C-alpha positions as a printed Julia matrix, in Angstrom:
213×3 Matrix{Float64}:
  -0.38   -3.03   -8.07
  -2.49   -1.6    -5.27
  -0.33   -2.79   -2.37
   2.76   -1.3    -4.06
   1.92    2.18   -2.81
   2.97    1.07    0.67
   6.42    0.07   -0.66
   6.69    3.33   -2.62
   5.87    5.48    0.41
   8.34    3.56    2.59
  11.18    3.45    0.02
  10.94    4.47   -3.63
  14.0     2.37   -4.49
  12.45   -0.73   -2.91
   9.31   -0.25   -5.01
  11.37    0.27   -8.19
  13.44   -2.87   -7.58
  10.25   -4.92   -7.11
   7.96   -3.47   -9.77
  10.37   -2.2   -12.43
  13.39   -4.5   -12.15
  11.32   -7.51  -10.98
  13.68   -8.21   -8.08
  12.32   -9.9    -4.99
  13.63  -11.72   -1.95
  11.8   -13.06    1.1
  12.67  -12.75    4.76
  10.79  -13.69    7.93
   8.64  -10.54    7.82
   7.5   -11.09    4.22
   6.74  -14.77    4.89
   4.69  -13.87    7.96
   2.81  -11.3     5.89
   2.07  -13.87    3.17
   0.79  -16.36    5.74
  -1.48  -13.76    7.33
  -3.04  -12.84    3.98
  -3.46  -16.49    2.98
  -5.74  -16.85    6.01
  -7.73  -13.73    5.15
  -7.87  -13.5     1.34
 -10.39  -16.25    0.62
 -13.05  -14.98   -1.81
 -15.24  -18.03   -1.19
 -15.84  -16.95    2.42
 -18.8   -14.61    2.84
 -20.29  -14.52    6.33
 -23.21  -12.7     7.88
 -23.35  -11.94   11.61
 -26.3    -9.91   12.84
 -26.26   -6.72   10.72
 -22.79   -7.16    9.19
 -21.75   -8.97    6.0
 -18.07  -10.03    5.84
 -16.64  -10.33    2.33
 -13.03  -11.52    1.81
 -10.73  -11.28   -1.19
 -12.75   -8.67   -3.09
 -11.15   -7.52   -6.41
 -11.16   -3.77   -7.1
  -9.83   -1.4    -9.75
  -9.43    2.37  -10.08
  -8.94    4.15  -13.39
  -8.21    7.37  -11.51
  -5.24    5.83   -9.67
  -4.33    3.26  -12.31
  -4.39    0.55   -9.62
  -6.0    -2.84   -9.22
  -5.81   -5.37   -6.42
  -7.53   -7.6    -3.9
  -8.95   -6.33   -0.6
  -8.41   -8.39    2.55
 -11.82   -7.78    4.04
 -14.83   -5.56    3.39
 -17.49   -5.31    6.06
 -20.95   -4.22    4.93
 -22.87   -2.71    7.85
 -26.63   -2.33    7.57
 -27.33    1.4     7.33
 -30.0     3.73    5.99
 -27.22    5.69    4.21
 -25.63    2.63    2.58
 -25.99    1.04   -0.85
 -27.91   -2.02   -2.1
 -26.18   -5.42   -2.06
 -27.3    -8.13   -4.47
 -29.34  -10.81   -2.74
 -29.66   -8.83    0.49
 -32.49   -6.71    1.84
 -31.92   -3.1     2.89
 -28.9    -0.84    2.43
 -25.31   -1.58    3.46
 -22.34    0.69    4.23
 -18.93   -0.7     3.14
 -15.9    -0.46    5.43
 -12.47   -1.89    4.52
 -10.39   -3.87    7.02
  -6.76   -4.15    5.87
  -4.77   -6.8     7.75
  -1.14   -6.13    8.72
   1.41   -8.17   10.62
   3.19   -6.49   13.52
   1.89   -3.31   15.05
   1.06    0.3    14.16
   3.82    2.14   12.25
   5.19    5.57   13.14
   4.79    6.72    9.52
   1.82    6.55    7.13
   2.87    3.65    4.88
  -0.04    1.43    5.95
  -2.48    4.33    5.96
  -1.77    5.36    2.34
  -2.38    1.78    1.22
  -5.71    1.72    3.04
  -6.75    5.07    1.54
  -5.8     3.83   -1.95
  -7.97    0.76   -1.33
 -10.84    3.02   -0.28
 -10.55    5.07   -3.48
 -10.57    1.85   -5.54
 -13.62    0.45   -3.74
 -15.47    3.77   -4.01
 -14.89    3.76   -7.76
 -15.93    0.1    -8.06
 -19.15    0.54   -6.05
 -19.92    4.2    -6.87
 -20.02    5.19   -3.21
 -18.21    7.32   -0.62
 -16.35    5.8     2.33
 -15.47    8.05    5.26
 -13.83    5.54    7.62
 -11.93    2.25    7.37
  -9.57    0.23    9.57
  -6.12   -1.32    9.79
  -5.97   -4.54   11.82
  -2.57   -5.36   13.34
  -2.17   -9.08   13.91
   0.59   -8.91   16.54
  -1.42   -6.74   18.94
  -4.88   -7.87   17.72
  -5.98   -4.26   17.45
  -7.95   -2.21   14.94
  -6.78    1.28   14.05
  -9.53    3.6    12.83
  -8.53    5.77    9.86
 -10.53    8.82    8.8
 -10.37    9.11    5.0
  -9.58   12.83    4.82
  -9.12   15.02    1.72
  -5.47   15.46    2.73
  -4.87   11.69    2.71
  -6.7    11.33   -0.6
  -4.51   14.05   -2.17
  -1.38   12.34   -0.84
  -2.43    9.05   -2.44
  -3.12   10.74   -5.79
   0.3    12.42   -5.65
   2.05    9.13   -4.84
   0.22    7.26   -7.6
   1.23    9.88  -10.18
   4.87    9.62   -9.09
   4.74    5.81   -9.25
   3.43    5.9   -12.83
   6.14    8.38  -13.82
   8.89    6.09  -12.55
   7.28    3.11  -14.26
   6.79    4.87  -17.61
  10.39    6.12  -17.64
  11.61    2.7   -16.44
  13.73    4.49  -13.85
  14.99    3.12  -10.56
  15.21    5.58   -7.68
  18.6     6.25   -6.13
  19.49    4.52   -2.88
  19.04    6.1     0.52
  20.84    4.57    3.48
  18.48    4.52    6.48
  18.98    2.82    9.85
  16.17    0.33    9.09
  17.56   -0.66    5.66
  19.12   -3.85    7.07
  15.63   -5.12    7.96
  14.51   -4.95    4.3
  14.34   -8.28    2.43
  16.07   -6.61   -0.55
  19.0    -5.22    1.46
  21.6    -7.58   -0.03
  20.34   -6.81   -3.55
  19.92   -3.06   -3.08
  23.27   -2.54   -1.28
  22.31    0.99   -0.15
  25.7     1.87    1.32
  27.55    1.04   -1.9
  25.01    2.48   -4.33
  24.59    5.64   -2.25
  28.37    6.0    -2.09
  28.63    5.75   -5.88
  26.1     8.57   -6.23
  28.14   10.72   -3.85
  31.35   10.02   -5.81
  29.65   11.09   -9.04
  28.46   14.29   -7.39
  31.95   14.96   -6.01
  33.57   14.53   -9.43
  30.96   16.69  -11.13
  31.35   19.45   -8.53
  35.15   19.24   -8.74
  35.07   19.67  -12.53
  32.75   22.67  -12.2
  35.13   24.28   -9.7
  38.11   23.83  -12.07
  36.15   25.36  -14.97
  35.41   28.41  -12.82
């Protein structure tokens, strides 16, 4: 799933629990996110304002990434360097607007999802997209994201790793971070306990190796 790359970047174990073990639990943050996307992801809504077409809930797929999903919003801006749109005169340049609750993150979890969406849309429309945006609902602000080769390579690397976990049906080991308690899967993941078990196994293995020496 296209949006899963955000979970994978943030926490591989979280992604594995959701997409491999089919474990899910809601909290206030996930419910707020669902409500926000219910307002945006309406494929029946296509608006035109001046020289911009607004298309919601657009399905996309990428064979290169092995992803498919639904885009929140694609804006088509009239441009001499754009592409033709059925039923419309002229050429139009596509720009993705990905809606997020809250505000800008300190890491790149939202950015990698947006870049993955760009790669999917490029493949679907046979075009190149240089810029797209993240819209943060809490602060009502757009964040401009340049779609650089470095970000594209990061997304390809992450997608390959995701497919490897999925094909092996492996669940990543737990990591105990300070923000773990804010995760909706915290009570199911139990990072302190599962991480502790891993450490005990390592201790026993190392102790045996020392005795053999």
